[in-house]
C-alpha positions in Angstrom: 154.7 36.1 127.6 151.1 36.1 128.7 149.2 38.7 126.7 146.7 41.1 128.3 143.1 41.0 127.0 142.3 43.3 124.2 140.7 45.8 126.6 142.5 45.4 129.9 140.9 47.0 133.0 144.0 49.0 133.8 146.7 51.3 132.4 150.3 51.9 133.2 151.3 55.5 134.3 153.3 57.4 136.7 152.8 56.4 140.4 153.3 58.3 143.7 154.2 54.9 145.3 157.1 54.1 143.0 158.0 54.8 139.3 155.2 53.5 137.1 152.1 51.9 138.4 149.0 50.1 137.2 145.7 52.1 137.6 142.1 50.8 137.1 140.5 52.3 134.0 137.0 51.0 135.2 135.4 49.3 138.1 137.0 45.9 138.8 135.1 43.5 141.1 136.8 41.5 143.8 138.1 38.1 142.6 139.0 39.3 139.1 142.1 37.7 137.6 143.9 40.7 136.0 147.2 39.5 134.5 149.9 36.8 134.7 153.2 37.9 136.1 155.3 36.9 133.1 159.0 36.8 132.5 162.1 34.6 132.0 162.2 31.6 134.3 165.4 31.3 136.3 166.8 29.2 139.1 167.4 31.0 142.4 171.1 30.8 141.8 170.8 32.3 138.3 168.7 35.2 139.8 171.2 35.8 142.6 174.0 35.9 140.0 172.1 38.3 137.7 171.0 40.6 140.6 173.5 40.4 143.5 172.2 41.9 146.7 174.7 44.6 147.6 174.6 45.6 151.3 173.7 49.3 151.7 172.2 49.6 148.2 168.5 49.8 147.6 167.1 46.5 146.4 165.2 46.8 143.1 164.4 44.0 140.6 161.4 42.5 138.9 162.1 39.1 140.5 159.2 36.9 141.8 159.8 33.5 143.3 157.2 30.8 142.4 158.8 28.3 144.7 162.3 27.2 145.9 163.2 26.2 142.3 161.8 28.8 140.0 162.1 32.6 139.9 160.4 34.8 137.3 162.5 37.8 136.0 159.9 40.2 134.6 162.7 42.5 133.4 163.3 39.9 130.6 160.2 39.0 128.5 157.9 40.5 131.2 154.6 42.3 130.8 152.6 45.0 132.5 152.3 43.0 135.7 155.8 44.1 136.6 154.5 47.6 137.2 152.0 46.7 139.9 153.4 48.2 143.0 153.6 47.1 146.6 151.2 48.3 149.2 150.8 47.4 152.9 147.0 47.8 152.4 146.7 46.0 149.0 143.7 45.6 146.7 145.3 42.6 144.9 147.1 39.4 145.7 149.6 37.3 143.8 148.3 33.7 143.4 150.6 30.8 142.4 148.8 28.2 140.3 150.3 25.4 138.3 153.7 27.0 138.2 152.4 30.4 137.1 151.8 33.7 139.0 148.5 35.5 138.6 147.5 38.9 140.0 143.9 39.0 141.2 141.8 41.6 143.0 141.0 40.8 146.6 138.4 43.6 146.9 136.4 45.9 144.6 138.7 48.4 142.9 137.3 51.8 141.8 138.3 53.6 138.5 141.6 55.5 138.9 142.7 53.5 141.9 146.2 52.1 141.8 146.5 48.3 141.8 148.9 46.9 144.4 149.7 43.8 146.3 151.8 43.1 149.4 155.2 42.0 148.1 156.0 40.4 151.5 159.6 40.1 150.5 161.3 37.4 152.7 164.7 38.4 154.1 166.5 35.9 156.2 168.7 38.4 157.9 167.6 40.5 160.8 165.3 43.4 159.9 167.7 46.2 161.0 166.9 49.8 160.1 169.6 49.6 157.4 168.0 46.4 156.0 164.6 48.1 155.9 166.1 51.1 154.1 167.2 48.7 151.3 163.6 47.6 150.9 161.5 50.8 151.4 157.8 51.2 151.0 156.1 54.5 150.1 152.5 53.2 149.8 151.1 55.9 152.1 148.6 53.5 153.7 147.6 54.1 157.3 149.0 50.6 158.1 152.3 51.2 156.2 155.2 49.1 157.6 157.7 51.4 155.9 159.2 48.4 154.1 158.2 45.8 151.5 159.7 43.1 153.8 157.4 40.4 155.2 156.8 40.6 158.9 159.1 38.3 160.9 157.2 35.5 162.5 
């Protein structure tokens, strides 16, 4: 597991978006690498077996795909990065580099502001209202899509 620096620029606490969230404890400039998204490395088949997608039930895991071959499960050996919530108007982005996922700021972040990135979850099936309900977003942004799903192209 990738450790946080001794004095990380954020803390984990209750979030109005979802469960727990990560909040800036001081000013964080754009372009700051905050934390690695750590956890157990699985194949997509292992991840699917561990967390089957049940139609009609809300989707909720700490899975993050690096590529077509590797998925990180932050519920096992994960760190604070798993509490960074989704937003349709994010201040962070997830960057894949050398087989690792890093969360970095994409704009300046003020103290007290919740850190968030766009999960842009890819769902192969049609984005029906029922599918969107399984992947809800509560970010509250003016541009909120109402879902963590990536826009269909």
